[in-house]
VOGUTI-5397 format. One record per residue (C-alpha): residue in one letter; x, y, z. Coordinates in pm, 1 decimal, padded with zeros to 6 digits. Layout:
<nodes>
(node "A"; (X; Y; Z));
...
</nodes>
This chain:
<nodes>
(node "M"; (-00346.6; -00428.6; -00633.4));
(node "S"; (-00425.2; -00001.0; -00692.4));
(node "L"; (-00792.9; 00065.8; -00633.3));
(node "I"; (-00859.2; 00118.9; -00991.0));
(node "L"; (-00762.0; -00214.0; -01090.1));
(node "H"; (-00929.4; -00314.9; -00804.8));
(node "K"; (-01288.1; -00141.5; -00938.2));
(node "L"; (-01217.9; -00259.0; -01276.7));
(node "N"; (-01098.9; -00655.9; -01210.2));
(node "N"; (-01432.3; -00681.9; -00994.9));
(node "I"; (-01778.9; -00643.3; -01154.2));
(node "R"; (-01971.9; -00532.5; -00824.2));
(node "T"; (-01732.9; -00286.0; -00752.3));
(node "L"; (-01775.1; -00120.8; -01131.7));
(node "R"; (-02102.1; -00124.5; -01123.9));
(node "A"; (-02114.9; 00045.6; -00793.7));
(node "A"; (-01829.2; 00267.6; -00959.2));
(node "T"; (-02066.5; 00321.0; -01229.7));
(node "R"; (-02368.5; 00379.2; -01100.1));
(node "E"; (-02388.4; 00786.9; -01137.5));
(node "F"; (-02243.9; 00760.7; -01492.8));
(node "S"; (-02452.3; 00785.3; -01786.3));
(node "T"; (-02431.9; 00545.5; -02054.3));
(node "D"; (-02274.9; 00828.3; -02335.3));
(node "V"; (-02010.2; 00838.7; -02074.6));
(node "L"; (-01966.9; 00429.6; -01985.6));
(node "E"; (-01949.9; 00454.7; -02428.5));
(node "E"; (-01706.4; 00653.8; -02435.6));
(node "M"; (-01493.5; 00496.4; -02148.7));
(node "L"; (-01552.4; 00164.1; -02335.5));
(node "E"; (-01396.7; 00346.9; -02650.4));
(node "K"; (-01097.1; 00453.2; -02473.3));
(node "L"; (-01035.6; 00103.4; -02302.8));
(node "R"; (-01067.8; -00072.7; -02643.3));
(node "N"; (-00815.0; 00166.4; -02763.3));
(node "V"; (-00601.5; 00079.8; -02493.6));
(node "T"; (-00627.9; -00285.9; -02542.5));
(node "E"; (-00567.0; -00267.0; -02977.3));
(node "E"; (-00262.9; -00062.8; -02889.0));
(node "K"; (-00118.0; -00308.6; -02599.6));
(node "R"; (-00165.5; -00621.3; -02847.3));
(node "A"; (-00018.1; -00432.6; -03162.7));
(node "E"; (00303.3; -00394.1; -02895.9));
(node "E"; (00279.5; -00729.9; -02788.9));
(node "S"; (00292.1; -00857.7; -03153.7));
(node "E"; (00532.8; -00637.5; -03289.0));
(node "V"; (00729.5; -00807.6; -03012.9));
(node "R"; (00669.9; -01127.0; -03077.6));
(node "E"; (00731.0; -01048.8; -03448.5));
(node "A"; (01121.6; -00920.7; -03342.6));
(node "E"; (01177.8; -01231.3; -03172.9));
(node "Q"; (01062.3; -01413.3; -03419.9));
(node "K"; (01318.2; -01258.4; -03690.8));
(node "K"; (01575.7; -01293.5; -03396.0));
(node "R"; (01523.4; -01640.2; -03418.5));
(node "E"; (01515.1; -01729.0; -03760.2));
(node "K"; (01846.1; -01516.4; -03833.9));
(node "I"; (02020.7; -01702.7; -03517.9));
(node "N"; (01907.2; -02033.0; -03709.5));
(node "E"; (02064.6; -01881.9; -04000.5));
(node "L"; (02379.4; -01812.3; -03873.9));
(node "L"; (02418.8; -02132.2; -03730.9));
(node "E"; (02351.4; -02345.9; -04053.5));
(node "L"; (02551.1; -02120.8; -04249.8));
(node "M"; (02900.5; -02215.1; -03920.8));
(node "Q"; (02763.6; -02580.7; -03954.0));
(node "A"; (02766.5; -02583.0; -04323.2));
(node "D"; (03175.7; -02450.3; -04332.5));
(node "G"; (03211.0; -02651.8; -04011.6));
(node "I"; (03260.7; -02402.1; -03788.6));
(node "A"; (03076.5; -02534.8; -03438.0));
(node "P"; (02944.1; -02208.9; -03260.1));
(node "D"; (03150.5; -02304.5; -02898.0));
(node "E"; (03454.0; -02216.5; -03118.0));
(node "L"; (03347.0; -01894.2; -03230.7));
(node "V"; (03301.0; -01806.1; -02895.6));
(node "A"; (03642.4; -01895.2; -02782.9));
(node "T"; (03769.8; -01707.5; -03073.8));
(node "T"; (03632.4; -01438.5; -02949.3));
(node "G"; (03777.1; -01393.7; -02703.4));
(node "T"; (03476.8; -01232.6; -02464.9));
(node "K"; (03672.0; -01200.9; -02127.3));
(node "K"; (03476.6; -01027.5; -01899.2));
(node "S"; (03681.0; -00776.1; -01710.0));
(node "T"; (03645.3; -00765.8; -01365.0));
(node "P"; (03635.0; -00394.5; -01221.3));
(node "R"; (03942.3; -00315.6; -01086.4));
(node "K"; (03998.6; -00135.1; -00716.3));
(node "R"; (04110.0; 00177.3; -00688.7));
(node "A"; (04455.9; 00145.6; -00479.5));
(node "P"; (04434.5; 00369.7; -00111.9));
(node "R"; (04524.2; 00687.0; -00122.3));
(node "P"; (04795.0; 00777.3; 00095.2));
(node "A"; (04753.1; 00959.6; 00431.6));
(node "K"; (04819.2; 01335.6; 00417.4));
(node "Y"; (04751.3; 01438.2; 00757.9));
(node "R"; (04867.9; 01315.6; 01092.8));
(node "Y"; (04677.9; 01436.3; 01436.1));
(node "V"; (04613.1; 01280.7; 01805.0));
(node "D"; (04298.1; 01208.5; 01883.5));
(node "A"; (04113.4; 01237.2; 02189.6));
(node "S"; (04273.4; 00899.3; 02346.8));
(node "G"; (04610.2; 01018.3; 02269.8));
(node "N"; (04676.5; 00785.4; 01954.0));
(node "E"; (04817.2; 00941.9; 01693.0));
(node "Q"; (04606.2; 00864.4; 01348.9));
(node "S"; (04628.3; 00973.5; 00996.8));
(node "W"; (04420.8; 01081.4; 00730.6));
(node "T"; (04391.8; 01137.2; 00343.0));
(node "G"; (04240.1; 01439.6; 00325.0));
(node "Q"; (03928.3; 01282.4; 00185.3));
(node "G"; (03617.1; 01273.1; 00371.3));
(node "R"; (03494.9; 01422.6; 00690.6));
(node "T"; (03744.2; 01609.1; 00860.4));
(node "P"; (03821.3; 01413.4; 01205.9));
(node "K"; (03712.9; 01618.6; 01487.9));
(node "P"; (04041.2; 01676.9; 01606.7));
(node "I"; (04186.8; 01837.9; 01313.2));
(node "A"; (03794.8; 02027.4; 01262.4));
(node "D"; (03877.1; 02169.6; 01631.1));
(node "A"; (04226.7; 02314.5; 01581.7));
(node "I"; (04142.0; 02479.0; 01253.8));
(node "A"; (03847.6; 02630.5; 01463.7));
(node "S"; (04071.2; 02742.8; 01732.4));
(node "G"; (04336.3; 02901.8; 01467.2));
(node "K"; (04536.5; 02635.3; 01339.9));
(node "T"; (04574.2; 02584.3; 00927.9));
(node "L"; (04531.1; 02225.4; 00783.7));
(node "D"; (04891.0; 02272.4; 00718.2));
(node "D"; (05007.2; 02230.4; 01047.6));
(node "F"; (04895.8; 01854.1; 01034.9));
(node "L"; (05065.9; 01784.9; 00692.4));
(node "I"; (05308.3; 01482.9; 00711.6));
</nodes>
């Protein structure tokens, strides 16, 4: 819990924190707190009203469907809402071949960090084209 919330929720801490304030300042804070509370209540009320309207609309549509002899399951089945799985990208083919420090031949696609043997060879004057497959 944040320090300000702790002070506002505990009467002793609140008294200690506001001891230095005048009554006018406290009244001003109280009015601002009331305004914030009213705004919060209005927001919550709007959300409740929107949810109520949505529920009423859903019930209305369900009644219309039932009157026409349509079951909700049939509607879902006919819409064909299949969730597609994200496709994985095919691995890229290797473009470069090099020999690593242990003498094994390795390949590199050209993406990502340049392998150390290739970086060292480029630093010593070779070009990347020298490693093309």
